[in-house]
PAMI-878090 format. One line per field, with one value per residue: residue number from 0; residue in one letter; x, y, z of N, C-alpha, C in turn. Coordinates in steps of 0.2 Angstrom, whole numbers, plus 5000, padded with zeros to 4 digits. Layout:
BEGIN
pos	[NUM ...] $
code	[A ...] $
npx	[X ...] $
npy	[Y ...] $
npz	[Z ...] $
capx	[X ...] $
capy	[Y ...] $
capz	[Z ...] $
cpx	[X ...] $
cpy	[Y ...] $
cpz	[Z ...] $
! end
This chain:
BEGIN
pos	[0 1 2 3 4 5 6 7 8 9 10 11 12 13 14 15 16 17 18 19 20 21 22 23 24 25 26 27 28 29 30 31 32 33 34 35 36 37 38 39 40 41 42 43 44 45 46 47 48 49 50 51 52 53 54 55 56 57 58 59 60 61 62 63 64 65 66 67 68 69 70 71 72 73 74 75 76 77 78 79 80 81 82 83 84 85 86 87 88 89 90 91 92 93 94 95 96 97 98 99 100 101 102 103 104 105 106 107 108 109 110 111 112 113 114 115 116 117 118 119 120 121 122 123 124 125 126 127 128 129 130 131 132 133 134 135 136 137 138 139 140 141 142 143 144 145 146 147 148 149 150 151 152 153 154 155 156 157 158 159 160 161 162 163 164 165 166 167 168 169 170 171 172 173 174 175 176 177 178 179 180 181 182 183 184 185 186 187 188 189 190 191 192 193 194 195 196 197 198 199 200 201 202 203 204 205 206 207 208 209 210 211 212 213 214 215 216 217 218 219 220 221 222 223 224 225 226 227 228 229 230 231 232 233 234 235 236 237 238 239 240 241 242 243 244] $
code	[M G L M L S A G F W A L G L Q G R C L G M G E S S K F V F A Q L E Y R G G N W N S R P R A A S R L V W E L V K R T S V E A R L D T I S V Q P S A P E I F E Y P F I Y M A G E A E F E P F S D S E K E N L K N F L Q F G G T L L A D D S L G R P G F G F D V T F R K E V E S L F P G N K L V R L P D D H S V Y R T F Y L I S G Q G G R I L T H P Y L E G L D V E G R T A I I Y S Q N D L G G A W A R D A M G N W E Y E V Y P G G E A Q R T M A F R L G I N I I L Y A L T G D Y K Q D Q V H L P F I L R R Q M] $
npx	[5333 5323 5310 5314 5325 5338 5345 5356 5359 5363 5374 5383 5386 5395 5409 5411 5410 5421 5432 5432 5423 5418 5408 5395 5394 5398 5395 5381 5376 5360 5347 5332 5319 5306 5289 5285 5291 5309 5318 5331 5341 5354 5363 5376 5382 5381 5390 5402 5403 5403 5415 5424 5422 5427 5440 5445 5441 5441 5429 5422 5414 5402 5405 5396 5379 5362 5345 5330 5312 5300 5290 5296 5301 5314 5320 5323 5336 5346 5355 5355 5348 5347 5339 5335 5331 5322 5310 5292 5284 5274 5263 5267 5260 5249 5254 5267 5271 5269 5279 5291 5290 5292 5305 5312 5309 5314 5328 5334 5341 5338 5344 5340 5341 5340 5340 5337 5336 5328 5319 5303 5299 5297 5305 5307 5294 5285 5292 5293 5280 5277 5286 5279 5267 5272 5276 5266 5263 5276 5291 5304 5319 5332 5348 5359 5375 5384 5380 5381 5382 5391 5403 5407 5417 5425 5428 5417 5413 5405 5395 5393 5390 5383 5377 5374 5361 5356 5365 5366 5361 5345 5334 5325 5321 5319 5313 5324 5335 5342 5334 5330 5339 5341 5347 5347 5356 5361 5370 5373 5375 5388 5395 5395 5403 5408 5409 5422 5429 5427 5421 5404 5396 5399 5403 5396 5394 5407 5417 5430 5433 5421 5415 5424 5419 5407 5409 5415 5404 5395 5402 5402 5389 5385 5393 5387 5374 5378 5384 5377 5374 5387 5396 5397 5407 5418 5427 5431 5431 5442 5445 5441 5450 5461 5466 5475 5470] $
npy	[5515 5509 5497 5488 5479 5467 5450 5450 5464 5467 5459 5464 5475 5471 5471 5485 5486 5479 5485 5498 5511 5522 5527 5525 5513 5503 5487 5484 5477 5472 5470 5461 5469 5463 5461 5456 5442 5440 5449 5454 5444 5441 5453 5458 5450 5453 5464 5458 5448 5456 5463 5452 5449 5460 5459 5447 5446 5456 5463 5479 5486 5493 5495 5497 5491 5490 5491 5485 5486 5474 5480 5491 5502 5504 5492 5487 5492 5484 5470 5459 5452 5449 5438 5435 5425 5419 5415 5412 5423 5438 5435 5440 5455 5458 5468 5468 5455 5456 5465 5458 5447 5453 5458 5446 5440 5449 5448 5448 5441 5432 5427 5417 5414 5403 5406 5398 5385 5373 5362 5363 5372 5388 5401 5393 5388 5398 5404 5394 5393 5406 5406 5397 5404 5415 5409 5399 5381 5378 5373 5374 5366 5354 5360 5355 5346 5351 5364 5381 5390 5384 5386 5399 5407 5401 5383 5373 5359 5356 5361 5376 5385 5390 5379 5362 5359 5354 5345 5353 5366 5374 5379 5389 5390 5403 5406 5399 5402 5402 5410 5411 5406 5395 5393 5382 5382 5392 5403 5416 5416 5410 5419 5431 5443 5450 5467 5467 5459 5446 5429 5427 5416 5399 5386 5371 5354 5355 5364 5377 5375 5373 5386 5393 5388 5393 5407 5406 5401 5411 5422 5416 5415 5429 5433 5424 5430 5442 5438 5427 5412 5413 5406 5390 5380 5386 5393 5405 5423 5433 5446 5446 5439 5446 5448 5438 5424] $
npz	[5352 5346 5341 5331 5332 5330 5332 5323 5321 5335 5336 5327 5334 5344 5339 5340 5354 5358 5352 5356 5355 5361 5376 5374 5367 5375 5383 5393 5408 5411 5423 5426 5434 5442 5448 5465 5474 5474 5466 5466 5471 5473 5475 5473 5463 5449 5446 5449 5439 5428 5430 5428 5415 5408 5412 5407 5393 5378 5377 5380 5394 5404 5422 5431 5435 5428 5432 5424 5420 5416 5407 5402 5389 5386 5387 5375 5372 5376 5373 5381 5395 5412 5424 5440 5455 5470 5475 5472 5460 5455 5441 5425 5418 5404 5396 5400 5396 5382 5379 5383 5375 5363 5364 5365 5353 5344 5345 5357 5372 5386 5402 5414 5431 5444 5460 5471 5468 5468 5460 5455 5465 5473 5464 5452 5449 5445 5435 5425 5421 5416 5405 5397 5396 5388 5377 5370 5371 5370 5379 5391 5387 5389 5385 5372 5373 5364 5361 5355 5366 5375 5369 5365 5370 5380 5380 5386 5397 5408 5422 5432 5447 5463 5468 5462 5455 5443 5430 5418 5407 5403 5389 5378 5361 5349 5334 5329 5337 5353 5364 5377 5391 5405 5421 5435 5445 5453 5448 5451 5465 5465 5459 5467 5478 5493 5501 5505 5497 5499 5495 5495 5496 5499 5487 5482 5476 5471 5475 5472 5459 5453 5455 5447 5434 5434 5432 5419 5412 5413 5406 5394 5391 5390 5379 5369 5369 5362 5350 5345 5335 5328 5321 5321 5321 5326 5340 5345 5342 5333 5338 5351 5358 5362 5375 5387 5397] $
capx	[5335 5317 5309 5316 5332 5338 5351 5362 5361 5367 5380 5387 5389 5401 5415 5412 5411 5428 5437 5432 5420 5415 5405 5388 5395 5399 5390 5378 5373 5354 5344 5325 5316 5299 5285 5284 5297 5315 5321 5338 5343 5361 5364 5383 5384 5382 5396 5408 5404 5406 5422 5428 5421 5432 5447 5446 5440 5441 5423 5421 5408 5401 5406 5390 5374 5356 5339 5325 5306 5297 5286 5299 5303 5321 5323 5326 5342 5350 5354 5356 5344 5348 5333 5336 5326 5322 5303 5287 5283 5268 5264 5268 5254 5248 5258 5274 5272 5270 5286 5296 5290 5295 5312 5315 5308 5318 5335 5336 5343 5336 5347 5336 5345 5336 5345 5335 5339 5324 5315 5296 5298 5299 5306 5306 5287 5282 5296 5291 5273 5278 5289 5274 5263 5275 5276 5261 5265 5283 5293 5311 5322 5339 5353 5363 5382 5387 5377 5386 5384 5397 5409 5408 5423 5428 5426 5414 5410 5402 5391 5395 5385 5383 5375 5373 5354 5356 5371 5365 5357 5339 5333 5320 5322 5314 5315 5330 5340 5341 5333 5330 5343 5339 5351 5345 5362 5362 5376 5374 5378 5395 5399 5395 5408 5406 5413 5429 5432 5427 5416 5398 5394 5402 5400 5397 5400 5413 5422 5432 5433 5414 5415 5427 5415 5401 5411 5416 5397 5392 5405 5400 5382 5385 5395 5382 5369 5381 5386 5373 5378 5390 5399 5396 5413 5424 5426 5433 5431 5449 5446 5440 5456 5467 5469 5476 5468] $
capy	[5511 5507 5490 5484 5477 5460 5447 5452 5470 5467 5456 5469 5480 5468 5473 5491 5485 5476 5489 5504 5516 5527 5525 5522 5507 5498 5482 5485 5472 5474 5465 5462 5470 5461 5462 5450 5438 5443 5450 5455 5440 5441 5460 5459 5445 5455 5468 5454 5445 5461 5464 5447 5449 5465 5457 5441 5447 5463 5467 5484 5486 5498 5491 5498 5488 5493 5486 5487 5483 5470 5484 5497 5502 5504 5485 5485 5495 5479 5463 5453 5453 5444 5438 5430 5425 5413 5414 5413 5430 5439 5434 5446 5457 5457 5473 5465 5449 5458 5468 5453 5443 5456 5458 5440 5439 5454 5446 5448 5435 5432 5422 5416 5411 5401 5406 5393 5379 5368 5361 5363 5376 5395 5404 5389 5386 5404 5405 5390 5395 5412 5405 5394 5409 5419 5405 5393 5375 5377 5372 5374 5359 5354 5362 5349 5348 5355 5370 5386 5393 5381 5386 5405 5409 5395 5377 5371 5353 5355 5366 5379 5388 5389 5372 5359 5355 5351 5346 5356 5372 5373 5384 5389 5393 5408 5407 5396 5405 5401 5416 5410 5401 5394 5389 5381 5381 5398 5406 5422 5414 5408 5426 5436 5444 5456 5473 5466 5455 5439 5426 5428 5409 5393 5382 5363 5350 5355 5369 5382 5373 5374 5393 5395 5386 5398 5413 5404 5400 5418 5425 5413 5417 5436 5433 5421 5435 5447 5435 5421 5406 5416 5400 5384 5376 5390 5394 5412 5428 5435 5452 5444 5435 5450 5447 5431 5422] $
capz	[5346 5343 5341 5325 5333 5328 5334 5319 5323 5341 5335 5324 5339 5348 5337 5343 5361 5359 5349 5359 5351 5366 5381 5372 5364 5380 5385 5399 5411 5413 5427 5426 5440 5441 5454 5469 5474 5476 5459 5466 5477 5473 5473 5471 5458 5442 5445 5449 5433 5423 5431 5425 5408 5406 5413 5403 5386 5375 5377 5384 5397 5410 5428 5435 5432 5429 5432 5419 5421 5410 5402 5400 5382 5386 5387 5368 5371 5379 5370 5386 5402 5418 5428 5446 5460 5474 5477 5467 5459 5452 5434 5421 5415 5397 5393 5401 5392 5375 5378 5384 5369 5357 5365 5363 5346 5340 5345 5364 5376 5393 5406 5421 5436 5450 5466 5476 5465 5470 5455 5457 5471 5472 5457 5447 5448 5442 5429 5420 5419 5412 5399 5393 5394 5383 5370 5372 5367 5371 5386 5392 5386 5390 5379 5370 5375 5359 5360 5355 5372 5378 5364 5362 5372 5384 5379 5393 5397 5414 5425 5438 5451 5470 5469 5456 5455 5436 5426 5411 5406 5399 5385 5373 5355 5346 5327 5327 5341 5360 5367 5384 5394 5411 5425 5442 5449 5456 5445 5454 5471 5464 5457 5472 5483 5498 5500 5507 5492 5501 5492 5499 5497 5497 5482 5483 5479 5467 5477 5468 5452 5451 5455 5440 5429 5434 5429 5412 5409 5413 5401 5387 5389 5388 5372 5365 5368 5358 5344 5343 5332 5323 5317 5326 5321 5329 5347 5347 5337 5334 5342 5358 5361 5363 5381 5389 5403] $
cpx	[5329 5316 5311 5323 5332 5345 5357 5364 5365 5374 5385 5390 5394 5407 5417 5414 5418 5433 5438 5430 5416 5410 5398 5388 5396 5394 5388 5374 5366 5350 5336 5322 5308 5296 5284 5291 5303 5319 5329 5341 5350 5364 5372 5386 5386 5388 5402 5409 5406 5413 5427 5428 5426 5439 5449 5446 5441 5435 5423 5414 5408 5401 5400 5384 5367 5350 5334 5318 5304 5294 5290 5302 5310 5324 5326 5333 5348 5349 5354 5352 5345 5342 5335 5331 5326 5314 5298 5286 5276 5269 5264 5261 5254 5253 5266 5275 5273 5277 5291 5296 5293 5302 5315 5315 5313 5326 5338 5337 5341 5340 5343 5340 5341 5341 5343 5337 5335 5319 5308 5294 5300 5299 5304 5299 5284 5286 5294 5284 5273 5281 5283 5268 5265 5274 5272 5263 5272 5286 5301 5314 5329 5343 5358 5371 5386 5384 5382 5387 5389 5403 5411 5414 5427 5425 5424 5411 5406 5398 5394 5389 5387 5382 5375 5366 5354 5363 5370 5361 5351 5338 5327 5322 5317 5317 5322 5336 5338 5340 5332 5334 5342 5344 5347 5350 5365 5369 5378 5377 5385 5399 5400 5401 5406 5410 5420 5432 5431 5421 5410 5396 5399 5399 5401 5393 5407 5419 5424 5432 5426 5412 5418 5423 5409 5403 5412 5409 5394 5395 5403 5393 5381 5387 5391 5377 5372 5382 5381 5377 5382 5394 5401 5403 5419 5422 5427 5432 5438 5450 5444 5446 5462 5470 5469 5473 5473] $
cpy	[5509 5499 5485 5482 5469 5457 5449 5459 5471 5464 5460 5474 5477 5470 5480 5491 5483 5481 5496 5510 5521 5523 5522 5515 5501 5493 5484 5479 5474 5468 5466 5463 5469 5462 5455 5446 5442 5444 5451 5451 5439 5448 5462 5454 5448 5459 5464 5451 5450 5462 5459 5447 5454 5463 5451 5442 5454 5466 5473 5485 5491 5493 5492 5494 5491 5488 5489 5483 5480 5475 5490 5497 5502 5497 5483 5488 5490 5472 5457 5456 5447 5444 5432 5430 5419 5411 5415 5421 5431 5438 5440 5448 5457 5462 5470 5459 5451 5461 5463 5449 5446 5457 5452 5438 5443 5453 5446 5442 5436 5426 5422 5412 5409 5401 5401 5386 5372 5367 5360 5367 5383 5398 5399 5388 5392 5405 5401 5391 5401 5411 5401 5399 5414 5415 5398 5387 5374 5377 5372 5367 5360 5356 5356 5351 5351 5361 5376 5390 5390 5382 5394 5408 5403 5388 5374 5364 5351 5361 5370 5383 5387 5382 5369 5355 5351 5351 5348 5362 5370 5379 5384 5393 5398 5409 5405 5398 5404 5408 5416 5405 5401 5390 5388 5380 5387 5401 5412 5421 5413 5415 5431 5437 5450 5462 5473 5461 5448 5436 5426 5421 5404 5389 5375 5360 5351 5360 5374 5381 5374 5382 5396 5393 5391 5404 5411 5404 5407 5422 5422 5415 5424 5436 5430 5426 5441 5445 5430 5416 5409 5411 5395 5380 5380 5392 5402 5417 5431 5441 5451 5442 5439 5449 5440 5430 5421] $
cpz	[5343 5343 5336 5326 5331 5331 5330 5320 5329 5340 5332 5329 5344 5346 5340 5350 5363 5357 5352 5355 5355 5371 5379 5369 5369 5382 5392 5402 5414 5417 5427 5433 5440 5448 5458 5469 5476 5470 5460 5472 5478 5471 5471 5466 5452 5441 5445 5442 5427 5423 5428 5418 5405 5406 5408 5396 5384 5375 5382 5387 5403 5417 5432 5431 5432 5429 5427 5421 5415 5405 5399 5392 5381 5386 5380 5367 5373 5376 5375 5393 5406 5422 5434 5451 5464 5475 5471 5466 5456 5444 5430 5418 5407 5393 5394 5397 5384 5374 5379 5378 5363 5358 5363 5356 5341 5341 5352 5367 5383 5397 5413 5425 5443 5456 5471 5474 5467 5465 5458 5463 5469 5465 5451 5444 5443 5435 5423 5417 5415 5406 5394 5391 5388 5376 5371 5367 5367 5378 5385 5391 5387 5384 5378 5372 5370 5357 5360 5361 5376 5374 5363 5364 5375 5381 5385 5392 5403 5416 5431 5441 5459 5472 5462 5456 5448 5433 5419 5412 5402 5395 5381 5367 5352 5339 5326 5332 5348 5363 5374 5387 5402 5415 5432 5447 5453 5454 5449 5461 5471 5462 5462 5477 5487 5497 5502 5503 5494 5497 5497 5501 5495 5491 5483 5478 5476 5469 5472 5461 5449 5451 5448 5434 5429 5431 5421 5409 5408 5407 5394 5386 5387 5380 5367 5364 5363 5351 5341 5340 5326 5318 5322 5327 5324 5336 5348 5341 5339 5339 5349 5362 5362 5370 5383 5396 5408] $
! end
């Protein structure tokens, strides 16, 4: 697709993904494969979220997921990238930083998910440093309760995940759009199911209601990546609502 992609261009593609315009128009869940640490800490999480996305909305998606490296030119083919981990990881190289920064500036959305959920330890340490390296002088900040990410499909008033480290999401805006969304509640741990269909991890302290919220957040974040702030005073796009929950 080239480098001149924008949030608006990707948003226009959502209708094709919902209305069925062929295999190439389907949403693809792409996960960032970085160096060091544990980039695939919840290997069964993504496929389950995508399954729920297809079941609950009219977004057409591939059920298989892919990984993409930070420096890969094909990163621009995906409007949404998921990054997860537990441990500290190697800093991005200059070429990786340039590629990721262009991805975010040209309309891409990065969801970072701290599987460990310990502020100031492991993944959290390196990720915050890398965000500041990508955008000097900017830091992750708490997203307001009325942010569009809480309204794109479900109306959400709480948080979900395997744990509840923070009762909020953090983010960083790029040119007026929240390009980086960060959860320290291990969303992937709440999504993951084993080969037998059993949940891999218990969720606490909120139990299954907290798991439900994790799925709703994941779906909302994907739809936010596809649509952006399409209209802040509306919750749904009509063609998304063809399926009943």
